[in-house]
Each structure stands twice: as C-alpha cells, then as structure tokens.
Gaussian input, Z-matrix of N, CA and C with variables (Angstrom, degrees):
# hf/3-21g

backbone

0 1
 N
 C     1     B1
 C     2     B2     1     A1
 N     3     B3     2     A2     1     D1
 C     4     B4     3     A3     2     D2
 C     5     B5     4     A4     3     D3
 N     6     B6     5     A5     4     D4
 C     7     B7     6     A6     5     D5
 C     8     B8     7     A7     6     D6
 N     9     B9     8     A8     7     D7
 C    10    B10     9     A9     8     D8
 C    11    B11    10    A10     9     D9
 N    12    B12    11    A11    10    D10
 C    13    B13    12    A12    11    D11
 C    14    B14    13    A13    12    D12
 N    15    B15    14    A14    13    D13
 C    16    B16    15    A15    14    D14
 C    17    B17    16    A16    15    D15
 N    18    B18    17    A17    16    D16
 C    19    B19    18    A18    17    D17
 C    20    B20    19    A19    18    D18
 N    21    B21    20    A20    19    D19
 C    22    B22    21    A21    20    D20
 C    23    B23    22    A22    21    D21
 N    24    B24    23    A23    22    D22
 C    25    B25    24    A24    23    D23
 C    26    B26    25    A25    24    D24
 N    27    B27    26    A26    25    D25
 C    28    B28    27    A27    26    D26
 C    29    B29    28    A28    27    D27
 N    30    B30    29    A29    28    D28
 C    31    B31    30    A30    29    D29
 C    32    B32    31    A31    30    D30
 N    33    B33    32    A32    31    D31
 C    34    B34    33    A33    32    D32
 C    35    B35    34    A34    33    D33
 N    36    B36    35    A35    34    D34
 C    37    B37    36    A36    35    D35
 C    38    B38    37    A37    36    D36
 N    39    B39    38    A38    37    D37
 C    40    B40    39    A39    38    D38
 C    41    B41    40    A40    39    D39
 N    42    B42    41    A41    40    D40
 C    43    B43    42    A42    41    D41
 C    44    B44    43    A43    42    D42
 N    45    B45    44    A44    43    D43
 C    46    B46    45    A45    44    D44
 C    47    B47    46    A46    45    D45
 N    48    B48    47    A47    46    D46
 C    49    B49    48    A48    47    D47
 C    50    B50    49    A49    48    D48
 N    51    B51    50    A50    49    D49
 C    52    B52    51    A51    50    D50
 C    53    B53    52    A52    51    D51
 N    54    B54    53    A53    52    D52
 C    55    B55    54    A54    53    D53
 C    56    B56    55    A55    54    D54
 N    57    B57    56    A56    55    D55
 C    58    B58    57    A57    56    D56
 C    59    B59    58    A58    57    D57
 N    60    B60    59    A59    58    D58
 C    61    B61    60    A60    59    D59
 C    62    B62    61    A61    60    D60
 N    63    B63    62    A62    61    D61
 C    64    B64    63    A63    62    D62
 C    65    B65    64    A64    63    D63
 N    66    B66    65    A65    64    D64
 C    67    B67    66    A66    65    D65
 C    68    B68    67    A67    66    D66
 N    69    B69    68    A68    67    D67
 C    70    B70    69    A69    68    D68
 C    71    B71    70    A70    69    D69
 N    72    B72    71    A71    70    D70
 C    73    B73    72    A72    71    D71
 C    74    B74    73    A73    72    D72
 N    75    B75    74    A74    73    D73
 C    76    B76    75    A75    74    D74
 C    77    B77    76    A76    75    D75
 N    78    B78    77    A77    76    D76
 C    79    B79    78    A78    77    D77
 C    80    B80    79    A79    78    D78
 N    81    B81    80    A80    79    D79
 C    82    B82    81    A81    80    D80
 C    83    B83    82    A82    81    D81
 N    84    B84    83    A83    82    D82
 C    85    B85    84    A84    83    D83
 C    86    B86    85    A85    84    D84
 N    87    B87    86    A86    85    D85
 C    88    B88    87    A87    86    D86
 C    89    B89    88    A88    87    D87
 N    90    B90    89    A89    88    D88
 C    91    B91    90    A90    89    D89
 C    92    B92    91    A91    90    D90
 N    93    B93    92    A92    91    D91
 C    94    B94    93    A93    92    D92
 C    95    B95    94    A94    93    D93
 N    96    B96    95    A95    94    D94
 C    97    B97    96    A96    95    D95
 C    98    B98    97    A97    96    D96
 N    99    B99    98    A98    97    D97
 C   100   B100    99    A99    98    D98
 C   101   B101   100   A100    99    D99
 N   102   B102   101   A101   100   D100
 C   103   B103   102   A102   101   D101
 C   104   B104   103   A103   102   D102
 N   105   B105   104   A104   103   D103
 C   106   B106   105   A105   104   D104
 C   107   B107   106   A106   105   D105
 N   108   B108   107   A107   106   D106
 C   109   B109   108   A108   107   D107
 C   110   B110   109   A109   108   D108
 N   111   B111   110   A110   109   D109
 C   112   B112   111   A111   110   D110
 C   113   B113   112   A112   111   D111
 N   114   B114   113   A113   112   D112
 C   115   B115   114   A114   113   D113
 C   116   B116   115   A115   114   D114
 N   117   B117   116   A116   115   D115
 C   118   B118   117   A117   116   D116
 C   119   B119   118   A118   117   D117
 N   120   B120   119   A119   118   D118
 C   121   B121   120   A120   119   D119
 C   122   B122   121   A121   120   D120
 N   123   B123   122   A122   121   D121
 C   124   B124   123   A123   122   D122
 C   125   B125   124   A124   123   D123
 N   126   B126   125   A125   124   D124
 C   127   B127   126   A126   125   D125
 C   128   B128   127   A127   126   D126
 N   129   B129   128   A128   127   D127
 C   130   B130   129   A129   128   D128
 C   131   B131   130   A130   129   D129
 N   132   B132   131   A131   130   D130
 C   133   B133   132   A132   131   D131
 C   134   B134   133   A133   132   D132
 N   135   B135   134   A134   133   D133
 C   136   B136   135   A135   134   D134
 C   137   B137   136   A136   135   D135
 N   138   B138   137   A137   136   D136
 C   139   B139   138   A138   137   D137
 C   140   B140   139   A139   138   D138
 N   141   B141   140   A140   139   D139
 C   142   B142   141   A141   140   D140
 C   143   B143   142   A142   141   D141
 N   144   B144   143   A143   142   D142
 C   145   B145   144   A144   143   D143
 C   146   B146   145   A145   144   D144
 N   147   B147   146   A146   145   D145
 C   148   B148   147   A147   146   D146
 C   149   B149   148   A148   147   D147
 N   150   B150   149   A149   148   D148
 C   151   B151   150   A150   149   D149
 C   152   B152   151   A151   150   D150
 N   153   B153   152   A152   151   D151
 C   154   B154   153   A153   152   D152
 C   155   B155   154   A154   153   D153
 N   156   B156   155   A155   154   D154
 C   157   B157   156   A156   155   D155
 C   158   B158   157   A157   156   D156
 N   159   B159   158   A158   157   D157
 C   160   B160   159   A159   158   D158
 C   161   B161   160   A160   159   D159
 N   162   B162   161   A161   160   D160
 C   163   B163   162   A162   161   D161
 C   164   B164   163   A163   162   D162
 N   165   B165   164   A164   163   D163
 C   166   B166   165   A165   164   D164
 C   167   B167   166   A166   165   D165
 N   168   B168   167   A167   166   D166
 C   169   B169   168   A168   167   D167
 C   170   B170   169   A169   168   D168
 N   171   B171   170   A170   169   D169
 C   172   B172   171   A171   170   D170
 C   173   B173   172   A172   171   D171
 N   174   B174   173   A173   172   D172
 C   175   B175   174   A174   173   D173
 C   176   B176   175   A175   174   D174
 N   177   B177   176   A176   175   D175
 C   178   B178   177   A177   176   D176
 C   179   B179   178   A178   177   D177
 N   180   B180   179   A179   178   D178
 C   181   B181   180   A180   179   D179
 C   182   B182   181   A181   180   D180
 N   183   B183   182   A182   181   D181
 C   184   B184   183   A183   182   D182
 C   185   B185   184   A184   183   D183
 N   186   B186   185   A185   184   D184
 C   187   B187   186   A186   185   D185
 C   188   B188   187   A187   186   D186
 N   189   B189   188   A188   187   D187
 C   190   B190   189   A189   188   D188
 C   191   B191   190   A190   189   D189
 N   192   B192   191   A191   190   D190
 C   193   B193   192   A192   191   D191
 C   194   B194   193   A193   192   D192
 N   195   B195   194   A194   193   D193
 C   196   B196   195   A195   194   D194
 C   197   B197   196   A196   195   D195
 N   198   B198   197   A197   196   D196
 C   199   B199   198   A198   197   D197
 C   200   B200   199   A199   198   D198
 N   201   B201   200   A200   199   D199
 C   202   B202   201   A201   200   D200
 C   203   B203   202   A202   201   D201
 N   204   B204   203   A203   202   D202
 C   205   B205   204   A204   203   D203
 C   206   B206   205   A205   204   D204
 N   207   B207   206   A206   205   D205
 C   208   B208   207   A207   206   D206
 C   209   B209   208   A208   207   D207
 N   210   B210   209   A209   208   D208
 C   211   B211   210   A210   209   D209
 C   212   B212   211   A211   210   D210
 N   213   B213   212   A212   211   D211
 C   214   B214   213   A213   212   D212
 C   215   B215   214   A214   213   D213
 N   216   B216   215   A215   214   D214
 C   217   B217   216   A216   215   D215
 C   218   B218   217   A217   216   D216
 N   219   B219   218   A218   217   D217
 C   220   B220   219   A219   218   D218
 C   221   B221   220   A220   219   D219
 N   222   B222   221   A221   220   D220
 C   223   B223   222   A222   221   D221
 C   224   B224   223   A223   222   D222
 N   225   B225   224   A224   223   D223
 C   226   B226   225   A225   224   D224
 C   227   B227   226   A226   225   D225
 N   228   B228   227   A227   226   D226
 C   229   B229   228   A228   227   D227
 C   230   B230   229   A229   228   D228
 N   231   B231   230   A230   229   D229
 C   232   B232   231   A231   230   D230
 C   233   B233   232   A232   231   D231
 N   234   B234   233   A233   232   D232
 C   235   B235   234   A234   233   D233
 C   236   B236   235   A235   234   D234
 N   237   B237   236   A236   235   D235
 C   238   B238   237   A237   236   D236
 C   239   B239   238   A238   237   D237
 N   240   B240   239   A239   238   D238
 C   241   B241   240   A240   239   D239
 C   242   B242   241   A241   240   D240
 N   243   B243   242   A242   241   D241
 C   244   B244   243   A243   242   D242
 C   245   B245   244   A244   243   D243
 N   246   B246   245   A245   244   D244
 C   247   B247   246   A246   245   D245
 C   248   B248   247   A247   246   D246
 N   249   B249   248   A248   247   D247
 C   250   B250   249   A249   248   D248
 C   251   B251   250   A250   249   D249
 N   252   B252   251   A251   250   D250
 C   253   B253   252   A252   251   D251
 C   254   B254   253   A253   252   D252
 N   255   B255   254   A254   253   D253
 C   256   B256   255   A255   254   D254
 C   257   B257   256   A256   255   D255
 N   258   B258   257   A257   256   D256
 C   259   B259   258   A258   257   D257
 C   260   B260   259   A259   258   D258
 N   261   B261   260   A260   259   D259
 C   262   B262   261   A261   260   D260
 C   263   B263   262   A262   261   D261
 N   264   B264   263   A263   262   D262
 C   265   B265   264   A264   263   D263
 C   266   B266   265   A265   264   D264
 N   267   B267   266   A266   265   D265
 C   268   B268   267   A267   266   D266
 C   269   B269   268   A268   267   D267
 N   270   B270   269   A269   268   D268
 C   271   B271   270   A270   269   D269
 C   272   B272   271   A271   270   D270
 N   273   B273   272   A272   271   D271
 C   274   B274   273   A273   272   D272
 C   275   B275   274   A274   273   D273
 N   276   B276   275   A275   274   D274
 C   277   B277   276   A276   275   D275
 C   278   B278   277   A277   276   D276
 N   279   B279   278   A278   277   D277
 C   280   B280   279   A279   278   D278
 C   281   B281   280   A280   279   D279

   B1=1.4132
   B2=1.5201
   B3=1.3409
   B4=1.4969
   B5=1.4596
   B6=1.3260
   B7=1.4752
   B8=1.5371
   B9=1.2637
   B10=1.4733
   B11=1.5514
   B12=1.3434
   B13=1.4911
   B14=1.4653
   B15=1.3533
   B16=1.4115
   B17=1.4985
   B18=1.2919
   B19=1.4826
   B20=1.5199
   B21=1.3435
   B22=1.4796
   B23=1.5264
   B24=1.3336
   B25=1.4675
   B26=1.5747
   B27=1.3682
   B28=1.4558
   B29=1.5361
   B30=1.3702
   B31=1.4833
   B32=1.5499
   B33=1.3103
   B34=1.4453
   B35=1.5542
   B36=1.3064
   B37=1.5076
   B38=1.4755
   B39=1.3373
   B40=1.4170
   B41=1.5240
   B42=1.3367
   B43=1.4934
   B44=1.4545
   B45=1.3320
   B46=1.5632
   B47=1.5313
   B48=1.3004
   B49=1.4091
   B50=1.5408
   B51=1.3265
   B52=1.4704
   B53=1.5067
   B54=1.2835
   B55=1.3969
   B56=1.5646
   B57=1.3159
   B58=1.5021
   B59=1.5072
   B60=1.3264
   B61=1.4717
   B62=1.4650
   B63=1.2542
   B64=1.4475
   B65=1.5689
   B66=1.3064
   B67=1.4755
   B68=1.5349
   B69=1.3050
   B70=1.4289
   B71=1.5303
   B72=1.3007
   B73=1.4270
   B74=1.5663
   B75=1.2967
   B76=1.4312
   B77=1.5297
   B78=1.3690
   B79=1.4843
   B80=1.5119
   B81=1.3662
   B82=1.4886
   B83=1.4101
   B84=1.3423
   B85=1.4452
   B86=1.5516
   B87=1.2506
   B88=1.4096
   B89=1.5542
   B90=1.3405
   B91=1.4343
   B92=1.5572
   B93=1.3075
   B94=1.5311
   B95=1.5433
   B96=1.3034
   B97=1.4365
   B98=1.5724
   B99=1.2821
   B100=1.4974
   B101=1.5022
   B102=1.3208
   B103=1.4302
   B104=1.5180
   B105=1.3659
   B106=1.4887
   B107=1.5344
   B108=1.3451
   B109=1.4067
   B110=1.6003
   B111=1.3129
   B112=1.4894
   B113=1.5745
   B114=1.3691
   B115=1.4808
   B116=1.5168
   B117=1.2822
   B118=1.4336
   B119=1.5253
   B120=1.3063
   B121=1.4921
   B122=1.5178
   B123=1.3346
   B124=1.4828
   B125=1.5213
   B126=1.3529
   B127=1.4211
   B128=1.5805
   B129=1.3896
   B130=1.3890
   B131=1.5099
   B132=1.3813
   B133=1.4720
   B134=1.5547
   B135=1.3666
   B136=1.5761
   B137=1.5060
   B138=1.3048
   B139=1.5029
   B140=1.5309
   B141=1.3065
   B142=1.5298
   B143=1.4652
   B144=1.3996
   B145=1.4750
   B146=1.5296
   B147=1.3268
   B148=1.4864
   B149=1.4918
   B150=1.3542
   B151=1.4306
   B152=1.5267
   B153=1.3779
   B154=1.4844
   B155=1.4978
   B156=1.3261
   B157=1.4053
   B158=1.5021
   B159=1.2845
   B160=1.4193
   B161=1.4967
   B162=1.3500
   B163=1.4779
   B164=1.4618
   B165=1.3441
   B166=1.5270
   B167=1.4971
   B168=1.3364
   B169=1.4832
   B170=1.5025
   B171=1.3723
   B172=1.4366
   B173=1.5150
   B174=1.3719
   B175=1.5255
   B176=1.5337
   B177=1.2973
   B178=1.4473
   B179=1.5786
   B180=1.2995
   B181=1.4467
   B182=1.5342
   B183=1.3446
   B184=1.4515
   B185=1.4911
   B186=1.3298
   B187=1.4317
   B188=1.4823
   B189=1.3671
   B190=1.4982
   B191=1.5098
   B192=1.3582
   B193=1.4822
   B194=1.5434
   B195=1.2726
   B196=1.4475
   B197=1.5537
   B198=1.3273
   B199=1.4047
   B200=1.5384
   B201=1.2761
   B202=1.4639
   B203=1.5994
   B204=1.2940
   B205=1.4520
   B206=1.5243
   B207=1.4204
   B208=1.4490
   B209=1.4895
   B210=1.2989
   B211=1.4884
   B212=1.4416
   B213=1.3694
   B214=1.4745
   B215=1.5415
   B216=1.3785
   B217=1.5436
   B218=1.4657
   B219=1.3530
   B220=1.4651
   B221=1.5249
   B222=1.3974
   B223=1.4917
   B224=1.4982
   B225=1.3188
   B226=1.5198
   B227=1.5142
   B228=1.3869
   B229=1.4522
   B230=1.4496
   B231=1.3774
   B232=1.4669
   B233=1.5472
   B234=1.3034
   B235=1.4739
   B236=1.4887
   B237=1.3232
   B238=1.4106
   B239=1.4679
   B240=1.3213
   B241=1.5273
   B242=1.5033
   B243=1.2723
   B244=1.5337
   B245=1.5418
   B246=1.2615
   B247=1.5187
   B248=1.4782
   B249=1.2984
   B250=1.4852
   B251=1.5216
   B252=1.3445
   B253=1.5064
   B254=1.5489
   B255=1.3571
   B256=1.4344
   B257=1.5307
   B258=1.3193
   B259=1.4068
   B260=1.5896
   B261=1.3974
   B262=1.5010
   B263=1.4963
   B264=1.3737
   B265=1.4519
   B266=1.5675
   B267=1.3251
   B268=1.4659
   B269=1.5210
   B270=1.3687
   B271=1.4823
   B272=1.4678
   B273=1.3557
   B274=1.4803
   B275=1.5128
   B276=1.3674
   B277=1.4807
   B278=1.5299
   B279=1.3031
   B280=1.4261
   B281=1.5599
   A1=110.28
   A2=117.39
   A3=121.09
   A4=110.39
   A5=121.38
   A6=124.32
   A7=105.95
   A8=118.69
   A9=123.24
   A10=110.99
   A11=113.43
   A12=115.90
   A13=114.12
   A14=115.93
   A15=119.24
   A16=115.31
   A17=117.17
   A18=123.42
   A19=108.97
   A20=115.55
   A21=119.46
   A22=113.21
   A23=114.05
   A24=122.97
   A25=109.04
   A26=114.36
   A27=119.18
   A28=110.40
   A29=116.35
   A30=119.68
   A31=108.02
   A32=115.97
   A33=120.04
   A34=107.99
   A35=119.25
   A36=123.15
   A37=108.65
   A38=117.79
   A39=122.28
   A40=110.95
   A41=114.86
   A42=118.89
   A43=109.14
   A44=121.12
   A45=119.66
   A46=108.77
   A47=121.06
   A48=124.42
   A49=109.79
   A50=115.54
   A51=123.23
   A52=111.76
   A53=123.37
   A54=127.86
   A55=109.10
   A56=114.16
   A57=119.99
   A58=105.80
   A59=116.13
   A60=120.08
   A61=108.99
   A62=125.04
   A63=123.92
   A64=109.78
   A65=112.90
   A66=117.97
   A67=110.18
   A68=118.23
   A69=117.59
   A70=111.61
   A71=118.95
   A72=121.96
   A73=111.03
   A74=114.78
   A75=118.65
   A76=111.43
   A77=113.82
   A78=120.82
   A79=112.08
   A80=118.00
   A81=120.17
   A82=111.71
   A83=117.85
   A84=121.09
   A85=113.18
   A86=117.90
   A87=127.92
   A88=105.70
   A89=122.82
   A90=123.01
   A91=106.66
   A92=116.76
   A93=116.71
   A94=112.76
   A95=112.08
   A96=117.82
   A97=112.19
   A98=115.41
   A99=122.08
   A100=106.23
   A101=119.14
   A102=117.73
   A103=112.70
   A104=114.54
   A105=119.18
   A106=108.32
   A107=121.35
   A108=122.23
   A109=110.17
   A110=113.23
   A111=113.46
   A112=109.01
   A113=113.44
   A114=114.31
   A115=108.29
   A116=123.34
   A117=125.04
   A118=108.58
   A119=117.08
   A120=119.99
   A121=114.37
   A122=118.57
   A123=122.43
   A124=110.62
   A125=115.93
   A126=119.68
   A127=105.20
   A128=115.24
   A129=117.16
   A130=117.78
   A131=113.01
   A132=117.88
   A133=111.68
   A134=110.18
   A135=111.72
   A136=110.13
   A137=115.45
   A138=118.24
   A139=105.98
   A140=115.60
   A141=117.54
   A142=109.14
   A143=117.64
   A144=118.24
   A145=113.55
   A146=114.61
   A147=117.20
   A148=111.06
   A149=117.71
   A150=121.65
   A151=108.71
   A152=117.50
   A153=122.47
   A154=110.17
   A155=118.48
   A156=123.96
   A157=111.49
   A158=122.97
   A159=125.04
   A160=108.42
   A161=116.97
   A162=120.38
   A163=108.15
   A164=119.35
   A165=122.83
   A166=106.41
   A167=120.18
   A168=120.20
   A169=110.35
   A170=117.91
   A171=123.89
   A172=107.48
   A173=113.53
   A174=119.08
   A175=110.10
   A176=116.76
   A177=121.51
   A178=109.30
   A179=114.80
   A180=120.01
   A181=109.33
   A182=116.80
   A183=117.24
   A184=113.74
   A185=121.41
   A186=124.95
   A187=113.62
   A188=114.36
   A189=122.76
   A190=114.05
   A191=114.68
   A192=121.71
   A193=111.66
   A194=118.78
   A195=124.10
   A196=108.93
   A197=121.88
   A198=123.11
   A199=113.81
   A200=116.32
   A201=123.81
   A202=109.65
   A203=111.34
   A204=115.28
   A205=114.94
   A206=111.51
   A207=116.21
   A208=114.77
   A209=115.95
   A210=119.21
   A211=112.80
   A212=117.59
   A213=123.01
   A214=108.96
   A215=113.44
   A216=116.13
   A217=110.90
   A218=118.11
   A219=120.54
   A220=110.49
   A221=114.18
   A222=116.78
   A223=114.20
   A224=112.96
   A225=115.50
   A226=112.19
   A227=114.58
   A228=117.84
   A229=115.38
   A230=113.12
   A231=120.41
   A232=109.34
   A233=121.52
   A234=124.36
   A235=109.68
   A236=122.27
   A237=124.64
   A238=112.98
   A239=114.65
   A240=121.22
   A241=109.86
   A242=116.19
   A243=119.16
   A244=107.14
   A245=118.44
   A246=120.74
   A247=111.97
   A248=116.20
   A249=123.44
   A250=109.05
   A251=114.56
   A252=118.34
   A253=107.43
   A254=119.53
   A255=120.54
   A256=110.97
   A257=120.21
   A258=124.79
   A259=113.53
   A260=111.76
   A261=115.31
   A262=111.93
   A263=116.14
   A264=119.78
   A265=108.91
   A266=116.39
   A267=119.54
   A268=109.83
   A269=117.62
   A270=121.22
   A271=117.33
   A272=114.55
   A273=121.85
   A274=116.89
   A275=115.23
   A276=120.44
   A277=108.70
   A278=112.14
   A279=117.66
   A280=110.35
   D1=-50.54
   D2=-179.23
   D3=-58.25
   D4=-39.37
   D5=-177.13
   D6=-61.87
   D7=-47.93
   D8=-178.12
   D9=-62.99
   D10=-42.80
   D11=175.30
   D12=-60.79
   D13=-42.16
   D14=178.70
   D15=-65.55
   D16=-39.94
   D17=175.68
   D18=-62.22
   D19=-44.52
   D20=176.72
   D21=-57.38
   D22=-41.91
   D23=-177.88
   D24=-63.79
   D25=-47.05
   D26=179.27
   D27=-62.52
   D28=-43.26
   D29=179.56
   D30=-57.10
   D31=-51.58
   D32=-171.37
   D33=-66.08
   D34=-36.03
   D35=177.58
   D36=-60.74
   D37=-44.61
   D38=-179.99
   D39=-60.03
   D40=-44.07
   D41=179.95
   D42=-69.74
   D43=-34.79
   D44=179.15
   D45=-70.12
   D46=-30.28
   D47=-178.88
   D48=-66.90
   D49=-35.01
   D50=179.62
   D51=-79.36
   D52=-19.50
   D53=-170.29
   D54=-78.40
   D55=152.28
   D56=171.38
   D57=-74.51
   D58=163.70
   D59=178.81
   D60=-62.50
   D61=-33.80
   D62=-179.15
   D63=-69.77
   D64=-42.75
   D65=178.87
   D66=-67.32
   D67=-39.90
   D68=178.73
   D69=-64.97
   D70=-37.29
   D71=175.31
   D72=-62.65
   D73=-40.18
   D74=-177.72
   D75=-68.23
   D76=-34.48
   D77=176.60
   D78=-69.35
   D79=-37.32
   D80=176.90
   D81=-68.82
   D82=-35.83
   D83=177.08
   D84=-64.73
   D85=-44.53
   D86=-178.95
   D87=-66.08
   D88=-40.99
   D89=-179.58
   D90=-70.37
   D91=-40.95
   D92=176.80
   D93=-57.22
   D94=-41.55
   D95=-177.00
   D96=-68.91
   D97=-36.89
   D98=177.38
   D99=-67.58
   D100=-44.50
   D101=-176.81
   D102=-64.99
   D103=-40.34
   D104=-178.46
   D105=-67.01
   D106=-34.47
   D107=-178.67
   D108=-74.44
   D109=-31.74
   D110=178.74
   D111=-72.86
   D112=-38.36
   D113=-177.98
   D114=-71.78
   D115=-31.96
   D116=-179.36
   D117=-66.54
   D118=-30.75
   D119=-179.06
   D120=-79.36
   D121=-10.03
   D122=-176.45
   D123=-77.06
   D124=143.63
   D125=172.73
   D126=-80.23
   D127=162.57
   D128=178.91
   D129=-54.64
   D130=-31.11
   D131=178.09
   D132=-70.14
   D133=-40.58
   D134=178.63
   D135=-68.97
   D136=-34.56
   D137=-177.63
   D138=-62.68
   D139=-45.07
   D140=-177.41
   D141=-65.05
   D142=-40.79
   D143=176.24
   D144=-59.13
   D145=-39.68
   D146=180.00
   D147=-63.87
   D148=-41.59
   D149=-179.99
   D150=-63.86
   D151=-45.90
   D152=178.62
   D153=-54.68
   D154=-51.50
   D155=-179.47
   D156=-61.47
   D157=-36.65
   D158=179.07
   D159=-67.67
   D160=-42.83
   D161=-178.84
   D162=-63.04
   D163=-39.99
   D164=-176.36
   D165=-69.05
   D166=-42.35
   D167=177.97
   D168=-59.41
   D169=-47.06
   D170=-176.61
   D171=-57.37
   D172=-49.16
   D173=-175.80
   D174=-59.83
   D175=-44.15
   D176=-178.97
   D177=-62.86
   D178=-44.50
   D179=-179.28
   D180=-62.05
   D181=-46.58
   D182=-179.60
   D183=-70.80
   D184=-25.10
   D185=175.13
   D186=-66.14
   D187=-27.11
   D188=-176.16
   D189=-88.45
   D190=-6.29
   D191=-177.73
   D192=-74.81
   D193=144.21
   D194=169.77
   D195=-76.91
   D196=161.64
   D197=176.08
   D198=-53.22
   D199=-40.58
   D200=177.83
   D201=-60.17
   D202=-50.90
   D203=178.13
   D204=-57.81
   D205=-44.26
   D206=176.00
   D207=-56.00
   D208=-43.39
   D209=179.44
   D210=-66.99
   D211=-33.96
   D212=177.49
   D213=-66.60
   D214=-42.27
   D215=177.32
   D216=-61.77
   D217=-43.19
   D218=-179.45
   D219=-61.51
   D220=-45.13
   D221=177.11
   D222=-57.35
   D223=-46.18
   D224=177.78
   D225=-59.22
   D226=-41.54
   D227=178.49
   D228=-58.14
   D229=-45.14
   D230=179.66
   D231=-63.58
   D232=-36.05
   D233=178.01
   D234=-70.59
   D235=-37.91
   D236=177.17
   D237=-65.52
   D238=-41.36
   D239=179.03
   D240=-66.96
   D241=-41.08
   D242=-177.95
   D243=-68.06
   D244=-41.32
   D245=175.49
   D246=-59.01
   D247=-44.81
   D248=-179.70
   D249=-61.05
   D250=-48.57
   D251=-177.65
   D252=-64.61
   D253=-43.73
   D254=-176.40
   D255=-64.45
   D256=-23.13
   D257=-177.10
   D258=-86.29
   D259=-10.25
   D260=179.89
   D261=-70.17
   D262=145.31
   D263=171.92
   D264=-86.29
   D265=164.40
   D266=-177.30
   D267=-56.96
   D268=-35.80
   D269=176.76
   D270=-60.68
   D271=-34.07
   D272=179.94
   D273=-77.91
   D274=-20.25
   D275=-179.03
   D276=-77.72
   D277=125.35
   D278=-176.37
   D279=-94.99

C-alpha cells in the first residue's frame, strides 16, 4: 500500500510541476473538496480510525529519522508556526 501511495504522490508531484499556477490552484481546490466530502461521509468510528492510522504513520516516519533530519523537521515546523502567527489578524489573536 505504501509503495502505491508513494508512486501516486510522485506522479501527482510531476503533474503539478508541469501545471500553470492557475491550474495548480484549481487542482488544490478540487483535492480539498474531495477530501472534505470523503471526511464528511465518515462515521465517527471511521474518523477515529483515520486519525489513529495517521498518528501511527507519523510516529513510524519520525522514528526512522536521523537526528539531523529530526532537527531539520523541528526547524521547518518552527518556521511554519512563525509564518502562521505572523499572518494572523489582531482579531484572530487570542
């Protein structure tokens, strides 16, 4: 399953690289809508199972990282969080 998923990701990444910015935005919007529709159709039990599987995948991926990769991930996470905080409006700040 993971090999198929990886191959699909690589294929989609290649297609996105060829797309114009407008087409890439359209594709992201469509993907978001498909994901939202799929999530909306899940029962609470299925949703919990999806969350559990995602946590397990993340834990397995993190366990396989080297210390250098771990530090790089942390650094990227800090940058993403800082960007998100910088984009908040005064009303959104709690």
